[in-house]
C-alpha positions as MATLAB code, in Angstrom:
seq = 'MVNEIERIKAEISRNRKALEGAMAYTACLDQKRDEIRKKLVQISRQLHEDRAGQEAAVTQYARGEIDDTTLESSQGRVTALEGKEKTFSSVLGVLENDISAAMEKEKEITTQLKRCEQAVWGAIAQNELSRAAAILRGAFVALGRGNLLSPPGVVSREMGFLEGYVYDATFCTGTESYDVAVKQLEKKYLD';
ca = [
     -35.078   10.481  133.053;
     -33.595    8.486  130.179;
     -30.105    9.624  131.262;
     -30.846    8.359  134.764;
     -31.905    4.991  133.343;
     -28.716    4.796  131.260;
     -26.594    5.715  134.296;
     -28.242    2.993  136.390;
     -27.851    0.470  133.554;
     -24.128    1.284  133.403;
     -23.901    0.806  137.164;
     -25.713   -2.539  136.858;
     -23.211   -3.604  134.212;
     -20.278   -2.606  136.452;
     -21.806   -4.465  139.392;
     -22.367   -7.596  137.307;
     -18.723   -7.555  136.190;
     -17.596   -6.979  139.777;
     -19.786   -9.862  140.944;
     -18.330  -12.169  138.286;
     -14.823  -11.185  139.396;
     -15.647  -11.708  143.067;
     -17.179  -15.105  142.350;
     -14.121  -16.158  140.324;
     -11.833  -15.013  143.155;
     -13.879  -16.968  145.713;
     -13.765  -20.065  143.498;
      -9.986  -19.704  143.199;
      -9.672  -19.428  146.982;
     -11.900  -22.490  147.426;
      -9.696  -24.463  145.059;
      -6.556  -23.337  146.890;
      -8.136  -24.289  150.234;
      -8.907  -27.775  148.906;
      -5.299  -28.163  147.754;
      -3.994  -27.077  151.168;
      -6.351  -29.494  152.919;
      -5.068  -32.364  150.754;
      -1.468  -31.417  151.563;
      -2.305  -31.252  155.263;
      -3.777  -34.755  155.116;
      -0.624  -36.018  153.406;
       1.595  -34.295  155.961;
      -0.455  -35.708  158.852;
      -0.127  -39.234  157.463;
       3.592  -38.836  156.920;
       4.005  -37.328  160.390;
       2.152  -40.255  161.958;
       4.407  -42.711  160.122;
       7.575  -40.796  161.015;
       6.590  -40.541  164.682;
       6.130  -44.310  164.759;
       9.512  -44.607  163.051;
      11.056  -42.238  165.585;
       9.759  -44.341  168.475;
      11.258  -47.408  166.837;
      14.524  -45.503  166.293;
      14.673  -44.567  169.994;
      14.192  -48.220  170.901;
      16.870  -49.276  168.412;
      19.237  -46.581  169.686;
      18.703  -47.759  173.278;
      19.633  -51.274  172.193;
      22.651  -49.964  170.324;
      21.344  -51.036  166.924;
      21.638  -47.532  165.328;
      24.017  -44.618  165.813;
      23.405  -40.978  166.853;
      23.119  -39.607  163.315;
      20.351  -42.028  162.366;
      18.419  -41.125  165.526;
      18.907  -37.397  164.914;
      17.849  -37.830  161.293;
      14.627  -39.509  162.428;
      13.951  -36.736  164.955;
      14.770  -34.085  162.337;
      12.188  -35.480  159.914;
       9.510  -35.421  162.634;
      10.431  -31.866  163.651;
      10.389  -30.698  160.015;
       7.000  -32.293  159.404;
       5.579  -30.753  162.591;
       6.752  -27.327  161.406;
       5.293  -27.943  157.971;
       1.984  -29.010  159.536;
       1.822  -25.804  161.594;
       2.636  -23.703  158.541;
      -0.041  -25.315  156.386;
      -2.559  -25.058  159.236;
      -1.820  -21.332  159.435;
      -2.183  -21.002  155.668;
      -5.511  -22.811  155.852;
      -6.712  -20.406  158.558;
      -5.728  -17.401  156.436;
      -7.516  -18.896  153.426;
     -10.668  -19.461  155.491;
     -10.613  -15.783  156.518;
     -10.029  -14.683  152.920;
     -12.905  -16.856  151.710;
     -15.218  -15.382  154.349;
     -14.212  -11.860  153.302;
     -14.703  -12.707  149.611;
     -18.160  -14.137  150.306;
     -19.094  -10.975  152.222;
     -17.926   -8.910  149.246;
     -20.110  -11.061  146.965;
     -23.103  -10.412  149.238;
     -22.432   -6.652  149.195;
     -22.171   -6.580  145.410;
     -25.320   -8.713  145.058;
     -27.227   -6.374  147.381;
     -25.991   -3.344  145.459;
     -26.941   -5.017  142.173;
     -30.478   -5.697  143.438;
     -30.807   -2.066  144.546;
     -29.706   -0.879  141.112;
     -32.175   -3.198  139.397;
     -34.964   -1.868  141.620;
     -33.849    1.693  140.894;
     -33.871    1.139  137.140;
     -37.384   -0.311  137.313;
     -38.465    2.673  139.402;
     -36.969    5.051  136.841;
     -38.611    3.155  133.977;
     -41.965    3.265  135.750;
     -41.558    6.997  136.405;
     -40.661    7.589  132.768;
     -43.636    5.595  131.500;
     -45.979    7.285  133.982;
     -44.881   10.725  132.841;
     -45.457    9.700  129.223;
     -48.844    8.219  130.078;
     -49.818   11.392  131.946;
     -49.025   13.480  128.873;
     -51.080   11.137  126.694;
     -54.001   11.270  129.129;
     -53.853   15.070  129.247;
     -53.984   15.089  125.451;
     -56.902   12.669  125.498;
     -58.869   14.821  127.950;
     -58.182   17.907  125.847;
     -59.301   16.024  122.736;
     -62.461   14.886  124.509;
     -63.099   18.442  125.606;
     -62.937   19.569  121.987;
     -65.153   16.734  120.864;
     -62.365   14.950  118.976;
     -62.504   11.202  118.806;
     -59.845    8.925  120.228;
     -58.561    5.720  118.651;
     -61.137    2.959  118.316;
     -61.729    1.067  121.563;
     -59.309   -1.787  122.111;
     -56.524   -0.336  119.936;
     -53.538    1.396  121.449;
     -52.312    4.241  119.292;
     -48.639    4.744  118.436;
     -48.608    7.734  120.774;
     -49.052    5.379  123.715;
     -45.387    4.386  123.520;
     -44.235    1.048  124.828;
     -47.357   -0.879  123.783;
     -47.232    0.217  120.160;
     -49.785   -1.531  118.027;
     -50.840   -3.888  120.790;
     -54.505   -4.840  120.479;
     -56.387   -5.616  123.662;
     -58.600   -8.408  122.457;
     -60.279  -10.850  124.836;
     -59.547  -13.722  122.460;
     -55.877  -12.770  122.215;
     -54.863  -11.687  125.678;
     -56.676  -11.675  128.984;
     -56.005  -11.029  132.629;
     -52.404  -10.633  133.677;
     -51.041  -11.748  130.309;
     -51.344   -8.199  128.991;
     -49.240   -7.036  131.942;
     -46.646   -9.727  131.181;
     -46.440   -8.614  127.565;
     -46.030   -4.997  128.669;
     -43.247   -5.910  131.092;
     -41.433   -7.930  128.427;
     -41.674   -5.013  126.022;
     -40.334   -2.675  128.706;
     -37.437   -5.023  129.430;
     -36.608   -5.266  125.757;
     -36.818   -1.505  125.295;
     -34.759   -0.456  128.306;
     -32.548   -3.354  129.342;
     -31.313   -4.716  126.024;
];
């Protein structure tokens, strides 16, 4: 049972590292997406300005104020910016898909991590129950022989995870004793 707990703890550790990596990757993709969005805004502004300039260039060309090369240069800038805008829009779409996939991977790892944590608590509970059953069997045998148990309110060292813990109404009442037991279990098995 202890080997099973150790195996699950190792799996939890691997899942935590994988989750950290997935979260870092998602954060990197988010940052890249923000950069692409900023570039797209800049390109859109520049494209708007160059289109206005192209319209003015067409008017100037019609009046004979500029030559063919100046008009073609103006049209070339607009065409280049339109291509750049399409490219960055495509990149943004790919990044959105990658971010969605990365977030799904995070959810899968988180779900797997929760399952492992539940499994380790189940294994710990099973281990403690088997130990408690052995202690109870010993206690019933001792009672059958007329032997005395530990004084009431004191947990013997044989009881395991609650070593030396005194159940005293002035010290610990209600669910607090459960909380102490859980903290001791966590310290024993998860640290």
